[in-house]
Backbone as XML, in Angstrom:
<?xml version="1.0"?>
<chain id="A" units="angstrom">
  <residue number="1" name="GLY">
    <atom name="N" x="56.489" y="188.165" z="33.500"/>
    <atom name="CA" x="55.499" y="188.173" z="32.454"/>
    <atom name="C" x="54.499" y="187.048" z="32.649"/>
  </residue>
  <residue number="2" name="PHE">
    <atom name="N" x="53.737" y="186.850" z="31.607"/>
    <atom name="CA" x="52.699" y="185.823" z="31.643"/>
    <atom name="C" x="53.279" y="184.426" z="31.770"/>
  </residue>
  <residue number="3" name="VAL">
    <atom name="N" x="54.397" y="184.183" z="31.132"/>
    <atom name="CA" x="54.987" y="182.847" z="31.138"/>
    <atom name="C" x="55.380" y="182.428" z="32.549"/>
  </residue>
  <residue number="4" name="ASP">
    <atom name="N" x="55.813" y="183.366" z="33.377"/>
    <atom name="CA" x="56.197" y="183.056" z="34.752"/>
    <atom name="C" x="55.031" y="182.527" z="35.574"/>
  </residue>
  <residue number="5" name="HIS">
    <atom name="N" x="53.813" y="182.866" z="35.177"/>
    <atom name="CA" x="52.613" y="182.470" z="35.923"/>
    <atom name="C" x="51.679" y="181.637" z="35.057"/>
  </residue>
  <residue number="6" name="GLU">
    <atom name="N" x="52.249" y="180.916" z="34.120"/>
    <atom name="CA" x="51.462" y="180.171" z="33.138"/>
    <atom name="C" x="50.481" y="179.191" z="33.763"/>
  </residue>
  <residue number="7" name="THR">
    <atom name="N" x="50.880" y="178.505" z="34.806"/>
    <atom name="CA" x="49.991" y="177.499" z="35.392"/>
    <atom name="C" x="48.773" y="178.122" z="36.067"/>
  </residue>
  <residue number="8" name="SER">
    <atom name="N" x="48.882" y="179.338" z="36.559"/>
    <atom name="CA" x="47.739" y="179.969" z="37.216"/>
    <atom name="C" x="46.962" y="180.887" z="36.286"/>
  </residue>
  <residue number="9" name="ALA">
    <atom name="N" x="47.384" y="181.025" z="35.036"/>
    <atom name="CA" x="46.725" y="181.921" z="34.095"/>
    <atom name="C" x="45.976" y="181.144" z="33.017"/>
  </residue>
  <residue number="10" name="ARG">
    <atom name="N" x="45.335" y="180.068" z="33.395"/>
    <atom name="CA" x="44.611" y="179.234" z="32.427"/>
    <atom name="C" x="43.186" y="179.755" z="32.244"/>
  </residue>
  <residue number="11" name="ILE">
    <atom name="N" x="42.825" y="179.976" z="30.986"/>
    <atom name="CA" x="41.472" y="180.407" z="30.628"/>
    <atom name="C" x="41.065" y="179.551" z="29.440"/>
  </residue>
  <residue number="12" name="ASP">
    <atom name="N" x="39.857" y="179.015" z="29.469"/>
    <atom name="CA" x="39.430" y="178.051" z="28.460"/>
    <atom name="C" x="39.083" y="178.656" z="27.103"/>
  </residue>
  <residue number="13" name="LYS">
    <atom name="N" x="38.618" y="179.898" z="27.075"/>
    <atom name="CA" x="38.232" y="180.490" z="25.793"/>
    <atom name="C" x="38.858" y="181.876" z="25.654"/>
  </residue>
  <residue number="14" name="PRO">
    <atom name="N" x="38.969" y="182.389" z="24.437"/>
    <atom name="CA" x="39.582" y="183.706" z="24.229"/>
    <atom name="C" x="38.857" y="184.805" z="25.008"/>
  </residue>
  <residue number="15" name="ILE">
    <atom name="N" x="39.635" y="185.739" z="25.549"/>
    <atom name="CA" x="39.064" y="186.823" z="26.340"/>
    <atom name="C" x="39.309" y="188.169" z="25.660"/>
  </residue>
  <residue number="16" name="ASP">
    <atom name="N" x="38.473" y="189.136" z="25.998"/>
    <atom name="CA" x="38.697" y="190.512" z="25.579"/>
    <atom name="C" x="39.502" y="191.212" z="26.669"/>
  </residue>
  <residue number="17" name="VAL">
    <atom name="N" x="40.456" y="192.025" z="26.267"/>
    <atom name="CA" x="41.275" y="192.798" z="27.198"/>
    <atom name="C" x="40.825" y="194.247" z="27.064"/>
  </residue>
  <residue number="18" name="PHE">
    <atom name="N" x="40.406" y="194.845" z="28.177"/>
    <atom name="CA" x="39.945" y="196.228" z="28.173"/>
    <atom name="C" x="41.006" y="197.121" z="28.790"/>
  </residue>
  <residue number="19" name="MET">
    <atom name="N" x="41.271" y="198.241" z="28.130"/>
    <atom name="CA" x="42.250" y="199.206" z="28.621"/>
    <atom name="C" x="41.508" y="200.411" z="29.180"/>
  </residue>
  <residue number="20" name="ALA">
    <atom name="N" x="42.044" y="200.969" z="30.260"/>
    <atom name="CA" x="41.449" y="202.148" z="30.875"/>
    <atom name="C" x="42.557" y="203.069" z="31.352"/>
  </residue>
  <residue number="21" name="GLY">
    <atom name="N" x="42.174" y="204.278" z="31.699"/>
    <atom name="CA" x="43.136" y="205.249" z="32.199"/>
    <atom name="C" x="43.664" y="206.141" z="31.088"/>
  </residue>
  <residue number="22" name="GLY">
    <atom name="N" x="44.275" y="207.218" z="31.471"/>
    <atom name="CA" x="44.792" y="208.192" z="30.524"/>
    <atom name="C" x="45.865" y="207.652" z="29.607"/>
  </residue>
  <residue number="23" name="THR">
    <atom name="N" x="46.627" y="206.671" z="30.065"/>
    <atom name="CA" x="47.691" y="206.093" z="29.249"/>
    <atom name="C" x="47.132" y="205.395" z="28.016"/>
  </residue>
  <residue number="24" name="SER">
    <atom name="N" x="45.894" y="204.931" z="28.084"/>
    <atom name="CA" x="45.300" y="204.218" z="26.955"/>
    <atom name="C" x="44.731" y="205.150" z="25.888"/>
  </residue>
  <residue number="25" name="CYS">
    <atom name="N" x="44.772" y="206.446" z="26.110"/>
    <atom name="CA" x="44.127" y="207.409" z="25.209"/>
    <atom name="C" x="44.894" y="207.785" z="23.941"/>
  </residue>
  <residue number="26" name="PRO">
    <atom name="N" x="46.218" y="207.788" z="23.907"/>
    <atom name="CA" x="46.908" y="208.230" z="22.686"/>
    <atom name="C" x="46.552" y="207.374" z="21.469"/>
  </residue>
  <residue number="27" name="ALA">
    <atom name="N" x="46.488" y="208.020" z="20.320"/>
    <atom name="CA" x="46.219" y="207.314" z="19.065"/>
    <atom name="C" x="47.276" y="206.225" z="18.856"/>
  </residue>
  <residue number="28" name="GLY">
    <atom name="N" x="46.827" y="205.057" z="18.445"/>
    <atom name="CA" x="47.731" y="203.951" z="18.164"/>
    <atom name="C" x="48.036" y="203.055" z="19.345"/>
  </residue>
  <residue number="29" name="PHE">
    <atom name="N" x="47.628" y="203.449" z="20.553"/>
    <atom name="CA" x="47.952" y="202.652" z="21.738"/>
    <atom name="C" x="47.266" y="201.286" z="21.693"/>
  </residue>
  <residue number="30" name="GLU">
    <atom name="N" x="46.012" y="201.270" z="21.270"/>
    <atom name="CA" x="45.255" y="200.026" z="21.186"/>
    <atom name="C" x="45.954" y="199.031" z="20.244"/>
  </residue>
  <residue number="31" name="GLU">
    <atom name="N" x="46.405" y="199.522" z="19.098"/>
    <atom name="CA" x="47.095" y="198.681" z="18.133"/>
    <atom name="C" x="48.433" y="198.190" z="18.692"/>
  </residue>
  <residue number="32" name="MET">
    <atom name="N" x="49.131" y="199.050" z="19.422"/>
    <atom name="CA" x="50.413" y="198.668" z="20.007"/>
    <atom name="C" x="50.229" y="197.537" z="21.029"/>
  </residue>
  <residue number="33" name="VAL">
    <atom name="N" x="49.208" y="197.650" z="21.866"/>
    <atom name="CA" x="48.948" y="196.614" z="22.868"/>
    <atom name="C" x="48.549" y="195.310" z="22.180"/>
  </residue>
  <residue number="34" name="THR">
    <atom name="N" x="47.741" y="195.398" z="21.137"/>
    <atom name="CA" x="47.356" y="194.209" z="20.373"/>
    <atom name="C" x="48.598" y="193.518" z="19.824"/>
  </residue>
  <residue number="35" name="GLN">
    <atom name="N" x="49.503" y="194.286" z="19.254"/>
    <atom name="CA" x="50.737" y="193.738" z="18.705"/>
    <atom name="C" x="51.592" y="193.086" z="19.795"/>
  </residue>
  <residue number="36" name="LEU">
    <atom name="N" x="51.666" y="193.714" z="20.962"/>
    <atom name="CA" x="52.448" y="193.142" z="22.063"/>
    <atom name="C" x="51.876" y="191.803" z="22.518"/>
  </residue>
  <residue number="37" name="PHE">
    <atom name="N" x="50.548" y="191.689" z="22.575"/>
    <atom name="CA" x="49.941" y="190.408" z="22.944"/>
    <atom name="C" x="50.251" y="189.351" z="21.898"/>
  </residue>
  <residue number="38" name="GLU">
    <atom name="N" x="50.278" y="189.731" z="20.623"/>
    <atom name="CA" x="50.605" y="188.771" z="19.568"/>
    <atom name="C" x="52.058" y="188.312" z="19.677"/>
  </residue>
  <residue number="39" name="GLU">
    <atom name="N" x="52.959" y="189.215" z="20.021"/>
    <atom name="CA" x="54.385" y="188.877" z="20.139"/>
    <atom name="C" x="54.700" y="188.108" z="21.417"/>
  </residue>
  <residue number="40" name="GLU">
    <atom name="N" x="54.071" y="188.501" z="22.527"/>
    <atom name="CA" x="54.353" y="187.903" z="23.836"/>
    <atom name="C" x="53.813" y="186.481" z="23.950"/>
  </residue>
  <residue number="41" name="LYS">
    <atom name="N" x="52.743" y="186.179" z="23.233"/>
    <atom name="CA" x="52.103" y="184.858" z="23.280"/>
    <atom name="C" x="51.770" y="184.447" z="24.715"/>
  </residue>
  <residue number="42" name="PRO">
    <atom name="N" x="50.805" y="185.130" z="25.349"/>
    <atom name="CA" x="50.423" y="184.761" z="26.713"/>
    <atom name="C" x="49.830" y="183.351" z="26.734"/>
  </residue>
  <residue number="43" name="PRO">
    <atom name="N" x="49.761" y="182.728" z="27.896"/>
    <atom name="CA" x="49.256" y="181.352" z="27.999"/>
    <atom name="C" x="47.726" y="181.276" z="27.921"/>
  </residue>
  <residue number="44" name="PHE">
    <atom name="N" x="47.105" y="182.317" z="27.403"/>
    <atom name="CA" x="45.661" y="182.325" z="27.182"/>
    <atom name="C" x="45.408" y="183.069" z="25.878"/>
  </residue>
  <residue number="45" name="ALA">
    <atom name="N" x="44.288" y="182.787" z="25.251"/>
    <atom name="CA" x="43.966" y="183.403" z="23.962"/>
    <atom name="C" x="43.289" y="184.758" z="24.182"/>
  </residue>
  <residue number="46" name="VAL">
    <atom name="N" x="43.749" y="185.751" z="23.440"/>
    <atom name="CA" x="43.154" y="187.084" z="23.494"/>
    <atom name="C" x="42.279" y="187.261" z="22.266"/>
  </residue>
  <residue number="47" name="ASN">
    <atom name="N" x="41.011" y="187.559" z="22.492"/>
    <atom name="CA" x="40.074" y="187.778" z="21.402"/>
    <atom name="C" x="40.275" y="189.164" z="20.798"/>
  </residue>
  <residue number="48" name="LYS">
    <atom name="N" x="40.077" y="190.199" z="21.611"/>
    <atom name="CA" x="40.227" y="191.582" z="21.159"/>
    <atom name="C" x="40.830" y="192.421" z="22.270"/>
  </residue>
  <residue number="49" name="VAL">
    <atom name="N" x="41.525" y="193.484" z="21.889"/>
    <atom name="CA" x="41.996" y="194.490" z="22.830"/>
    <atom name="C" x="41.157" y="195.729" z="22.556"/>
  </residue>
  <residue number="50" name="LYS">
    <atom name="N" x="40.497" y="196.235" z="23.590"/>
    <atom name="CA" x="39.577" y="197.363" z="23.422"/>
    <atom name="C" x="39.858" y="198.440" z="24.458"/>
  </residue>
  <residue number="51" name="ARG">
    <atom name="N" x="39.607" y="199.672" z="24.099"/>
    <atom name="CA" x="39.674" y="200.786" z="25.043"/>
    <atom name="C" x="38.270" y="200.971" z="25.630"/>
  </residue>
  <residue number="52" name="CYS">
    <atom name="N" x="38.189" y="201.203" z="26.933"/>
    <atom name="CA" x="36.904" y="201.458" z="27.574"/>
    <atom name="C" x="36.234" y="202.665" z="26.927"/>
  </residue>
  <residue number="53" name="LYS">
    <atom name="N" x="34.922" y="202.704" z="27.011"/>
    <atom name="CA" x="34.164" y="203.806" z="26.416"/>
    <atom name="C" x="34.588" y="205.152" z="26.990"/>
  </residue>
  <residue number="54" name="ASP">
    <atom name="N" x="34.835" y="205.208" z="28.285"/>
    <atom name="CA" x="35.245" y="206.443" z="28.956"/>
    <atom name="C" x="36.501" y="206.146" z="29.778"/>
  </residue>
  <residue number="55" name="PRO">
    <atom name="N" x="37.664" y="206.020" z="29.126"/>
    <atom name="CA" x="38.861" y="205.522" z="29.804"/>
    <atom name="C" x="39.348" y="206.378" z="30.968"/>
  </residue>
  <residue number="56" name="LEU">
    <atom name="N" x="39.080" y="207.663" z="30.947"/>
    <atom name="CA" x="39.574" y="208.515" z="32.041"/>
    <atom name="C" x="38.829" y="208.285" z="33.349"/>
  </residue>
  <residue number="57" name="PHE">
    <atom name="N" x="37.611" y="207.786" z="33.273"/>
    <atom name="CA" x="36.823" y="207.598" z="34.494"/>
    <atom name="C" x="36.478" y="206.141" z="34.778"/>
  </residue>
  <residue number="58" name="ALA">
    <atom name="N" x="36.856" y="205.220" z="33.906"/>
    <atom name="CA" x="36.480" y="203.815" z="34.066"/>
    <atom name="C" x="37.033" y="203.205" z="35.353"/>
  </residue>
  <residue number="59" name="VAL">
    <atom name="N" x="38.280" y="203.483" z="35.681"/>
    <atom name="CA" x="38.892" y="202.910" z="36.881"/>
    <atom name="C" x="38.219" y="203.462" z="38.134"/>
  </residue>
  <residue number="60" name="ALA">
    <atom name="N" x="38.006" y="204.787" z="38.165"/>
    <atom name="CA" x="37.356" y="205.403" z="39.325"/>
    <atom name="C" x="35.930" y="204.878" z="39.488"/>
  </residue>
  <residue number="61" name="GLU">
    <atom name="N" x="35.226" y="204.707" z="38.374"/>
    <atom name="CA" x="33.865" y="204.187" z="38.436"/>
    <atom name="C" x="33.853" y="202.753" z="38.963"/>
  </residue>
  <residue number="62" name="GLY">
    <atom name="N" x="34.797" y="201.940" z="38.508"/>
    <atom name="CA" x="34.894" y="200.570" z="39.002"/>
    <atom name="C" x="35.201" y="200.515" z="40.492"/>
  </residue>
  <residue number="63" name="CYS">
    <atom name="N" x="36.077" y="201.402" z="40.955"/>
    <atom name="CA" x="36.400" y="201.469" z="42.391"/>
    <atom name="C" x="35.181" y="201.893" z="43.202"/>
  </residue>
  <residue number="64" name="LEU">
    <atom name="N" x="34.411" y="202.843" z="42.682"/>
    <atom name="CA" x="33.197" y="203.290" z="43.364"/>
    <atom name="C" x="32.197" y="202.143" z="43.480"/>
  </residue>
  <residue number="65" name="ILE">
    <atom name="N" x="32.000" y="201.420" z="42.392"/>
    <atom name="CA" x="31.062" y="200.288" z="42.413"/>
    <atom name="C" x="31.534" y="199.248" z="43.417"/>
  </residue>
  <residue number="66" name="ALA">
    <atom name="N" x="32.818" y="198.948" z="43.433"/>
    <atom name="CA" x="33.355" y="197.965" z="44.381"/>
    <atom name="C" x="33.153" y="198.438" z="45.816"/>
  </residue>
  <residue number="67" name="ALA">
    <atom name="N" x="33.378" y="199.723" z="46.079"/>
    <atom name="CA" x="33.217" y="200.265" z="47.438"/>
    <atom name="C" x="31.757" y="200.219" z="47.868"/>
  </residue>
  <residue number="68" name="GLU">
    <atom name="N" x="30.848" y="200.486" z="46.963"/>
    <atom name="CA" x="29.431" y="200.491" z="47.297"/>
    <atom name="C" x="28.874" y="199.086" z="47.543"/>
  </residue>
  <residue number="69" name="THR">
    <atom name="N" x="29.478" y="198.088" z="46.916"/>
    <atom name="CA" x="28.962" y="196.726" z="47.054"/>
    <atom name="C" x="29.715" y="195.902" z="48.088"/>
  </residue>
  <residue number="70" name="SER">
    <atom name="N" x="30.723" y="196.476" z="48.695"/>
    <atom name="CA" x="31.517" y="195.721" z="49.691"/>
    <atom name="C" x="30.934" y="195.846" z="51.061"/>
  </residue>
</chain>
């Protein structure tokens, strides 16, 4: 988990966590992940947990952008 890598997971300000992929689509998943971050207490502050605008294609789009710019 996060605690095992606490020294390398330092972030100075709260971050947003974005979810993508089909697994993030079911109703209530966003709230469940938010709750898990609150319980797990990672070594960095989480501002918000959000689902990508188009979660089914976000990962593929990111891979395409990375391939085009590499």
